[in-house]
C-alpha positions in Angstrom: 0.0 0.0 0.0 1.4 3.4 -0.9 0.4 6.9 -1.7 -0.1 7.9 -5.4 -1.0 11.0 -7.3 -2.9 10.9 -10.6 -6.0 11.9 -12.5 -8.9 11.9 -10.0 -11.2 10.7 -12.7 -9.3 7.4 -13.3 -9.0 6.0 -9.8 -11.7 3.3 -9.7 -10.7 1.0 -12.6 -9.9 -1.9 -10.2 -13.2 -2.2 -8.4 -13.9 -5.8 -9.3 -10.6 -7.7 -9.2 -10.6 -11.1 -7.4 -7.8 -12.9 -5.5 -5.4 -14.9 -7.5 -6.1 -17.7 -5.0 -9.6 -18.1 -6.3 -10.0 -21.2 -4.2 -10.8 -18.9 -1.3 -13.9 -17.5 -2.9 -14.9 -19.5 -5.9 -17.6 -21.9 -4.9 -21.3 -21.1 -4.7 -23.1 -19.7 -1.7 -23.3 -22.8 0.4 -25.7 -24.9 -1.8 -27.5 -27.4 0.3 -26.2 -26.0 3.6 -28.7 -24.5 6.1 -27.2 -22.1 8.5 -28.8 -20.9 11.7 -30.9 -17.8 11.1 -30.1 -14.5 13.0 -32.1 -14.5 16.1 -32.5 -18.2 16.4 -31.7 -19.5 19.9 -29.1 -22.2 20.0 -30.6 -25.6 20.6 -29.6 -27.0 23.9 -28.5 -30.6 24.2 -31.5 -32.5 25.4 -30.9 -35.1 28.0 -34.5 -36.3 28.4 -36.5 -38.9 26.6 -37.7 -36.3 24.1 -34.3 -36.1 22.5 -34.3 -37.0 18.8 -33.2 -40.6 18.1 -31.0 -39.4 15.2 -29.0 -37.1 17.4 -25.8 -38.0 19.3 -25.8 -36.7 22.8 -22.1 -36.2 23.2 -21.9 -34.2 20.0 -24.8 -32.1 21.0 -23.2 -31.3 24.3 -19.8 -30.5 22.8 -21.4 -28.2 20.3 -23.3 -26.5 23.1 -20.0 -25.7 24.9 -18.5 -24.3 21.7 -21.7 -22.2 21.1 -21.6 -20.8 24.6 -17.9 -19.8 24.1 -18.8 -18.2 20.8 -21.5 -16.0 22.4 -19.4 -15.0 25.3 -17.5 -11.7 25.5 -14.3 -13.4 26.5 -12.9 -16.5 28.2 -15.1 -18.3 30.8 -14.3 -20.3 33.9 -15.2 -24.0 33.8 -18.1 -23.5 36.2 -19.6 -20.6 34.2 -19.2 -22.5 31.0 -20.9 -25.8 32.0 -23.7 -23.9 33.8 -24.6 -22.0 30.6 -24.3 -25.2 28.6 -26.5 -27.0 31.1 -24.0 -29.7 31.8 -22.4 -31.1 34.9 -18.8 -30.3 35.6 -17.5 -33.8 35.1 -19.1 -34.2 31.6 -18.1 -30.7 30.6 -14.5 -31.2 31.7 -14.2 -34.4 29.6 -15.7 -32.8 26.6 -13.6 -29.7 26.9 -10.4 -31.9 27.1 -11.3 -33.4 23.7 -12.2 -30.0 22.2 -8.9 -28.6 23.5 -7.0 -31.5 22.0 -8.5 -30.8 18.6 -7.9 -27.1 18.8 -11.5 -25.9 18.8 -11.2 -24.7 22.4 -8.2 -23.1 24.1 -7.5 -23.4 27.8 -5.7 -20.7 29.8 -4.4 -20.6 33.4 -7.1 -20.5 36.0 -9.3 -23.2 34.3 -10.6 -20.6 31.8 -11.7 -21.5 28.3 -12.1 -19.7 25.0 -12.5 -20.5 21.3 -9.5 -22.1 19.8 -7.6 -21.4 16.6 -9.0 -24.4 14.8 -12.1 -22.4 14.2 -10.1 -20.4 11.7 -9.8 -23.5 9.6 -13.6 -23.8 9.5 -13.9 -20.2 8.7 -11.6 -20.5 5.7 -13.5 -23.5 4.5 -16.7 -21.5 4.9 -15.3 -18.8 2.7 -14.9 -21.2 -0.1 -18.6 -21.9 0.0 -20.0 -18.4 0.4 -17.9 -16.4 -2.1 -16.9 -13.6 0.2 -15.7 -11.2 -2.5 -19.0 -11.4 -4.4 -21.0 -10.8 -1.3 -18.7 -8.0 -0.1 -18.4 -6.2 -3.5 -21.5 -3.8 -3.1 -20.4 -3.0 0.5 -16.8 -2.2 -0.6 -18.1 -0.1 -3.5 -20.4 1.8 -1.1 -17.6 2.7 1.2 -15.6 4.0 -1.7 -18.5 6.1 -3.0 -19.2 7.5 0.5 -15.6 8.3 1.5 -13.8 8.7 -1.9 -11.0 6.6 -0.3 -9.3 3.4 -1.1 -11.1 0.3 0.3 -9.9 -3.2 0.8 -11.4 -6.6 1.8 -9.0 -9.1 3.3 -8.8 -12.4 5.2 -6.3 -13.7 7.7 -4.4 -16.5 6.0 -1.2 -18.2 7.2 -1.1 -15.6 10.0 -0.9 -12.7 7.5 -3.4 -10.3 5.9 -4.3 -11.3 2.3 -6.2 -8.9 0.1 -9.2 -10.4 -1.8 -10.8 -7.2 -3.2 -9.9 -3.6 -3.6 -11.5 -0.3 -4.7 -9.2 2.5 -5.6 -9.8 6.0 -4.2 -11.1 8.6 -6.6 -8.9 11.5 -5.4 -5.9 12.7 -7.2 -3.8 12.1 -4.1 -4.9 8.7 -2.8 -3.7 5.6 -1.1 -2.7 2.9 -3.6 -4.4 -0.4 -2.7 -1.7 -2.7 -4.0 -2.3 -6.0 -5.8 -5.1 -8.4 -5.1 -3.5 -11.4 -3.4 -0.8 -9.2 -1.7 0.3 -10.1 1.8 0.6 -7.5 4.6 1.6 -7.7 8.3 -1.3 -8.3 10.7 0.2 -6.3 13.6 0.8 -3.1 11.6 -2.5 -2.7 9.7 -6.0 -1.8 10.5 -7.2 -4.9 8.7 -4.9 -7.1 10.6 -5.7 -5.6 14.0 -9.4 -5.8 13.3 -9.1 -9.6 12.8 -6.5 -10.3 15.5 -8.7 -8.7 18.1 -11.2 -11.5 18.1 -8.7 -14.4 18.5 -7.8 -15.9 21.9 -4.9 -14.2 23.5 -2.6 -17.2 23.3 -3.3 -17.4 19.5 -2.5 -13.7 19.1 0.8 -14.2 20.9 1.6 -17.2 18.8 1.0 -15.2 15.6 3.1 -12.3 16.8 5.9 -14.6 17.9 5.8 -16.6 14.6 5.6 -13.7 12.2 7.5 -11.2 14.3 6.7 -7.6 14.9 8.8 -5.7 12.4 8.9 -1.9 12.8 7.7 -0.4 9.5 7.4 3.1 10.9 8.2 4.8 14.3 4.5 4.2 15.2 4.4 0.4 14.6 3.6 -1.7 17.7 6.7 -3.9 18.4 5.8 -5.1 21.9 3.4 -8.0 22.3 1.9 -6.7 25.6 1.2 -3.3 24.1 -0.4 -4.9 21.1 -2.6 -7.1 23.3 -3.8 -3.9 25.1 -4.4 -2.2 21.7 -6.5 -5.2 20.6 -8.6 -4.9 23.7 -9.5 -1.3 22.6 -10.3 -2.6 19.1 -12.8 -5.1 20.6 -14.3 -2.4 22.8 -14.7 0.2 20.0 -15.6 -2.2 17.2 -12.9 -0.9 14.8 -9.1 -0.7 14.4 -7.1 2.3 13.5 -3.7 2.3 11.7 -2.1 5.6 12.7 0.7 5.6 10.2 1.9 2.3 11.7 2.4 0.5 8.3 3.3 3.4 6.1 4.2 7.1 6.8 1.4 9.5 5.7 -1.3 6.8 5.6 -4.2 6.4 8.1 -6.6 3.5 7.9 -9.7 2.3 9.7 -10.8 -1.3 9.6 -13.6 -3.5 11.0 -14.0 -7.3 11.2 -16.8 -9.2 9.6 -18.0 -12.0 11.9 -20.4 -14.8 11.5 -23.2 -16.1 13.8 -20.6 -18.0 15.9 -18.5 -14.9 16.4 -15.7 -16.2 14.2 -14.0 -13.7 11.9 -14.5 -14.3 8.2 -12.7 -11.2 7.0 -12.3 -7.5 7.4 -12.9 -4.3 5.5 -10.8 -1.1 5.7 -10.7 2.4 4.2 -7.3 4.2 3.8 -6.7 7.9 3.4 -3.6 10.2 3.2 -3.1 11.5 6.8 -3.2 15.0 5.4 -6.9 14.5 4.6 -7.7 12.4 7.7 -9.1 15.1 9.9 -11.5 14.3 12.7 -14.6 14.8 10.5 -13.3 12.7 7.7 -12.1 9.9 10.0 -15.6 9.9 11.5 -17.1 9.4 8.0 -14.6 6.6 7.3 -15.3 4.9 10.6 -19.1 5.0 10.2 -19.0 3.8 6.6 -16.6 1.0 7.3 -18.4 -0.2 10.5 -21.8 0.1 8.9 -20.7 -2.0 5.9 -18.9 -4.6 8.1 -22.1 -4.9 10.2 -24.3 -5.2 7.1 -22.1 -7.9 5.6 -22.0 -9.7 8.9 -25.8 -10.0 8.9 -25.4 -12.0 5.7 -23.3 -14.5 7.7 -25.9 -14.7 10.4 -24.1 -12.5 13.0 -26.7 -11.0 15.4 -24.4 -8.4 17.0 -25.5 -4.9 18.2 -28.3 -3.3 16.3 -27.3 -0.3 14.0 -28.2 3.1 15.2 -31.0 5.0 13.3 -28.2 7.2 11.7 -26.4 4.1 10.5 -29.6 2.6 9.1 -30.3 5.8 7.2 -26.7 6.0 6.0 -26.8 2.5 4.5 -30.4 2.3 3.3 
């Protein structure tokens, strides 16, 4: 990603490029697969005689544990988790041990549990079925039209940010989106931070340790503890900000797109030259990006917070 100058009338010719790795987003929109609808309550694992004969009780109970973790704001203690899943401690403990072994649940000190990184594998497989770029295209285009800035859609793949779709800004001085399929550092970009923020802390630390925390600018986070604190703020505010952390003179705002289980399926960002990123313009970028991310998440069944009247009018 870099700044570029040019004819403002020729800045949107790359609006519909797809990733070179077409396997990520080539299949149809989940033919034959029925996903839970927004607002549907998770089905509890029935233990009485009314339980369906074609269901497997241990599987139902394990999925109930995963669903409780997906709906929680963070990690849960064993007693909290089994209580919400309506299981006894012994049964819950044995099921969690298996889920931890397979990576679908992560255990931290103090007998606390959170979603595990294996969920990312399912999320990537899900992307192949739902054609993320096709679904995201109108939302990406809308952000570009509303802000005039460069917009990108990306996923977290192999611990790095991979661009699937881009929309070039229309201004003469704009941020160049780079190539579709390009790879960027997760710790230094708004897209990356928006997606990292929703992973378990131990998975975040693993990614930071594996990929390293190179300093691209004086503003880049290079300390894992400070990054963890930054990601807590990202979760609290619902968006991430790249304050010239990846490239001097470029400010970006990104928001994650999550499905009904809380898993991140991608992220959207808008990038502007810092010289144009005053408080008013940043607010416009933030509202546009967050509104689009929320609207796209609805397509994946995420319930999430309801948009404000202003956001509903803005994205009508």
